[in-house]
N, C-alpha and C positions, 0 to 999 in steps of 0.2 A: 660676259656671261659666266656663270658659275657652273662647275661641274662637280658631280658626285660618283663615288664608287658604287656601282650597281651589284652589291652583293658578291657572291661568289664568282660572278662572271669576271670580276676584276676590270671591267670596262668602265671608262670615265665618261659619263653621259651628262648632257646639259640638263639643268633642272627643269627646263621647260622643253617638252616634247611637241612635235607638230602632229596632230591627229587628223588624218586625211578622210574622214567620214562626213564632214560637213563643209566641203569646198563650195566656192561660189558657182551659182548656176546661171545659164543664160535665159531660162524660163522656169516653169514649175515642174519640170521633168527631173527627177532625181539623177538620171544618167546623162543629162545634158550639161556637163561641166563647162564653166567658162574657162577653157584651157588656158588662154594666154594670161588671164588674171590669176588663176591657181598656180601657174609655173612662176609668175612674178612674185607671188607671196612665198612660195617655198623657197626660192632662191635667195629672196630678201632674208628670210629667217635663218637660212644656213650662212649667209654672209655676216649675220649678226651673231653667229656662234651656236645656234641650235644644231644639234648633231644626232638627234633621235627622231626618226620619221616613222610614223605608225599608219599602216594601212591594213586591208583584209580583203579576202576573195570577193565578198558581196558587196562592199561599199560602193555606193554611187551606182547600183544596179537596178534592175526592174523587178528583183525577187531574189530570195536567198538561195535559189536552186541553180543559179548560174552567175558567172563572174561579172562583177561590175566595172565601172570605168576607172576606179581609184587607182588600182595597181598599175595599169598602162600609163596613167597620167604621171604618177610618181617616177616611173621609168624615164618618161620624157623629160621631167623636171630635173632628173639627175644626170642628164647627159652633160657634155663639155666640162668634165672634170668634178662635177658636183658629187657623184656617187663615192669617190674616194674620201670625201670629207664627212660622211655621215654614217650612222648605223641604221640599217633598215629592219623594220619589224613588220611581219605580216602574220596571217593566221590561217590555219587549216580549217576548211569548212567542216567541222566535226559531224554536223547533222546529215552530211551527204555520204558518209563512210558506210559501205555495206560489205566490204571485203578487205582483205590484207593488201591487195593490189591497188585499191582506191587511195590509200595513203601516198604511195609513190606517184600515182597519176597526178593528184592535186598538186603535190610538192613540185614535181617536174613542170607542170603547167604554170605555176606560179613563178617559178625561176624564169621561164620564157616570157611571161607577162612583165615581169620586173626588169628584164634584160641584164641579169646578174647571174654570176656562177655560185654565189653563196648568199643565203640570207642570214643576217647578223643574229637576229632575234626571231625565232619561229615559235608561235604560240598555237596551242590547241584551243580553238575558239569556243568561247561561251559554254564552258563546261558546267553541267548540271548532272543530276542523278541519272536521268535517262541516257544522256549522250555518253556519260562516263561508263555505264554499264556496257553499252554497245562497243565503244572503242576498245575497251579491255578484251572483249570477246574476239576482236579482229586483230589482236597482238599489237596494240599501240606501242608498247615498250620496245618490242623488237624493231619496229619501224623507226622510232626515235634513235635507238642505238645505232642502227645501220646509217641514217642520215647524218648523224654527228660524226661517224667513222669515215664516211666517204666525202665529208666536207660540204655537202650540200646546205647544211645549216650549221651555225657556230654555236648557238645557245638554244636550249629548249626550255619553254615554259608554257603557261596556260593563262587564259583570261576566265573569269569565273562569274556565274550568275546563280547562285542557290544559297543554301544556309551554311552556317558555320561548321556544323558536324561534317557535312559533305566536303567542305573546304579541307578540313583537317584530314580526312580520309584521303582525299587526292594528294595533299602535300606528302603525306607519309608514304605514298605508294611508289614513289619514283624519286630519284635524286635530281629534281628540278633545279634549274639555275635561277629562275625568276617567275614572278606571277603578276598578273594585272587585275586590279580589283577596283570596284566603284567605292569611292570614299570621298567625303566632303564634311563640312561642319554641320550638316544636317543628318547625313547617312552614317552615323557613327556606329549605329548597331545593325545596320542593314546589310544583309548578305554576310560576307566574311567579316566586314566591319573592323574595328579597332582590335578586336580579340584575334581576327585572322591575320591582320597586318603584323601583330606582334609575334604570333605563332610562326609566320613564314620568316620574319626578320631574325628570331632567335635561331633559325636553321640557316642563316647567312643567305637566304634568297634574295635576290633583287626585288625591289618593290616598284612597280609602275602603277601609277593612279589614273584611272579614267573617270569621267563624269565629275571633274573638280568643281564645276560651276552648275551641276545638275541640269545639263542641257540648256544652260543659259539662264534657268530659273532664278539663280542666285545673283543675276546682274540686272535684271529688268523687271519693271512693274512690281517692285518689292513693297511690302506692307509699309504704310507710313511710319509706324512705330520703328521699324528697321532702320529706314532711311535716317529718321531723326536721330537714332542712337549713333550711327556712323557719323553723322554731321556734327554731333556733340564732341567727338574726338577731336584732338588736335592734329590728326593725321588728315592728309589730303588725298588719301587712297580711294579709288573707285570701289564699288562693291565687289568687282571682279578681283581687284587686287587684294582686298581683305580675305577673300576665299583662297586665293593662291598663296598668299603669305602664310595663312594658317597651316596649309599643308606643307609648305616648305620649311616651316618651323619645327617639324619632326624630321630629325636627322636620319631616321631610318627609311624614309621615302627617297628613292633615288631620282626618279623623273615623274613629273606631272604633265599629262597630256592635255592639250586643249585642242578642241576641233574648231579651228579659226575659219571663219566664213568670209571675211573681208580683210582688206589691208589695214584698216583702222584697229580691228581687234588684234591682228598680228603685231602691229607696232605697239599697242598698249601692253599686250602680255610680255613682249620682248623687253619692253622698258621696265616693267615690274620685276622681271627676273634679273636684269642688269642692275636694278637699284638695291638688291639684297645686300645688306651690310652687317647682318647679325641677327640673333634671335628677336622674337617679339618680346616687348616689355610686358610686365605684369598688367599695366594699364591696357595694352592691346588686347591681351588674353581676356581681361575683364569685359571688354567690349564685345568680343565674340561670345562669351558666356551669357551675357545679357541678350544678345540677339538669339542665340539658341534658345533662351527661356521664353522669349516672345513667340518663337515658332512652336515650342512645346505646348504653350498655352492654347494655341490654335488646334492642336490635335483633339480629335473627337473620341477616340477609342484608345484606351491606354493598354494597347497590345504591344508586347516586347518580342513578338515572333518567337517565342520559346518552342511553340509547336506541341505542347503537351496536349492540345485539343485534337491533334491529328493522330491517325487519319480519320476523317469524317466518313461515317457509314455510307453516305451517298456521293462522296467524292468532292465536296465543297472545299476549296482551298481557302481555309478560314483566315490564316494570317496574310496571305496575299490580297484577299479582299479588304482587310482593315487597313494594310499598308497604303493601297491605292485610294482608299476612302479618306484616310488622313492626308494624303498628299494633295487631294483636292482642295483642302481648306488651308494649306499652308501659304498659297501665294494668291495672286489676283484672279479674277474671273477668267481672263484668257488662258492663264496656265491651267485653271481648273478644268476648262473645256478641253484642253489638251490631255489631261488625265483621264477625262471621261472617254475620249477617243482611244486612249491607249487601253483603258479597261476593256472596252467592247471588242478591240481588236486583238488583244494579246491574252486575255483570260479565256481559257477554253469554256465552252458553254457549260459542260458538265461540273465546271469548278466554280461557277459564278454563284453569288449570294442567293439568287432566286431559286436555286435547287434545294435549299435548306428545307427540311421536312419537320423542323422543331422537335426533334426527339429528345434534345437536352443532354445527350451523352457528353457533349463537349463541355457543358458548364461545370461538371463535377471535377474536371481536370484542369480548369483554369486557375492558376495561382493568382491572378489579377482579379478574380471574382467578376469577370465581365459577363453580362447577360447576353451571351453570344448570339441566340437566335433573334433576339430583339434587335440587336445592333445589325445583324445581317439584313433584316428587313429594311433598316434605314439605308443601307448600302444599295439594296435593290432599288429602293425609291429614288435615290439620287442618280444613279447611273441609267435608270430607264428613261429619264427625262431626256427631252431633245437638246437641252442646252439653252 
C-alpha cells in the first residue's frame, strides 16, 4: 500500500480510503447492514494497509435527522486492536445544528457511537451556502477551537456540496487542515472542481476525494464507445482502476475514498492501490482525454455552471437543472433512471425546471448563449416522464 502526506495534518494516509456509506446489506433496508460481511471487509482492508476509514452520523440510517448504523458498525469492526491501526473520519450533521450546544451534543454522541476518545479527522458535513450561514451564526469556529484544544478531535475539515465561490469563502474563513470534495474524470468543473482542489492544495490543506467512481457509474454499463477505447489500450485495467489511477496521478490528492459494497470491490480496489508504480504515461492520459471527449459529446446543454443566470426571479436553480439533465444522458438507461429519481427527490419543487415563466432575464446574462427557457422546457419534459 502507498501512503501520502495529507497536507498540513502531516498524517501519512493510504491512497485508498474505505468509505462506509455503501456497506453490504441483508435486504433492501439501508439500515440493515450485513454486519459480519462488513466487518470482514473492513478488517481485510486494514490488514492490507488501508488506514483511513470514513463514516458519518447519518450513513446507513432511515433519514438524515437521526444516527445511522455506520458509525456503530465501524466501532465494532475496529475492536481487537484495529482502532490503533487506522485514522477514523466522521462528520458533524451540520443540518441539525440549531444552537452552540448542539455542536458538542453531536460530537460527544459520535465519540460514544464510535467507542473512541478522539476522532482523527472531523468534518463539518455537506457544507453549502445555507448550512454555512447557519453554522457561523452558532459559533462554529469557537466549537472547533475548543474540540481541538480538549482533544476530542485531532484535525478539523469539511466536506463540500456547492459552487466554487462558496468553496473559496469557506476555505478562507478558517485555518482548516483538510477538505473533502467530489472529483473524478467527469466532474472536473462540478462543485469545487479542479479549481477548488488547487485552491485548497495551495494552502497546504489535505485533499480527500469522494465519489471517485461517481457512485459506480464509471464502472458499470458504460457506453460502448468508452469500453472500446479502454479495450484498445495496452493496459489490462478495469474501468474502476482507470478512474482511480487518474485521481492518484495527481500528487496533490492525499486519499481517494471508495464506498465498497462487497469483498470483490474491496479486493479489486486494494489491488489497484498496491499496483501503483509511478505516474500515468502520456498514452494513458490520452485514453482518459478521449473518454472525456466521448462523454462531452453526450452532453445536451453546454452549461458551465458559471451562475451568471442566477438568481432566477422565480427561484429556478438553472445550473442544477442542466447539470442533472446532462447527467441523464452520460450513461446507460439504468443510470439515467437513477438520475431522474435523484432529480425528483433532491431538487426542491420551487427550483425545478417546470417553474420557469419564460421571462428571458437569464438569457441576456448567459455567456454560452444558451436558450435557457427552451432548454428548461426540455428538462421538464424529460424528468416528468415515468421512466
